[in-house]
C-alpha positions, 0 to 999 in steps of 0.5 A: 528490515524495517516495519510497516502497520497495516490498519484496516477499517475497523481500527485493527492494525498488523505490524509487519517486519519487512525486508528492505527492497520488497514491495508493501504489496508482497509484505501483506501478501506474505503476512496474510493482511486482509485487504489486499488482494493483488490480483495481477501479483504486483505488475501495477494492472489491477489497483487491488493492493491501493492503500490510503497514506496519511497526508502529512506521510506523503513527503515519505514516498518516492513520487508516483509515476504515470502507470500508477497514476493511471491506475489509480483512477481505477479503485474501487474505493474513492480516490483520496490525495494518499491515495498508492499502490502498495506494489509500487512501494517499496520498502527502504529504511525512510518508510520505516514505521509507515502506517497504511490504511487497507480500504473497506474493499478493492473490488 
């Protein structure tokens, strides 16, 4: 297991242990993280699991595929360079300690 920190817009943080191979969205849903809606259940079809990753941490993440890139155009909040869909980020040891910022709204 590795840890992910979900930071809310108000600064509140939840640190969650995530089994390797789980998506960050799955971990958020299983741990009742506020602000991760995940309407499509992880099918990369709704953009309601949008998170922001600090620009300095982007090198730790896999590249955005075309489907994720298209869905990031549909986010309810501003798309930034660090925008990712948490359903597309699978937990690996390399992501241990990653902080993701949950946007103010998903819908």
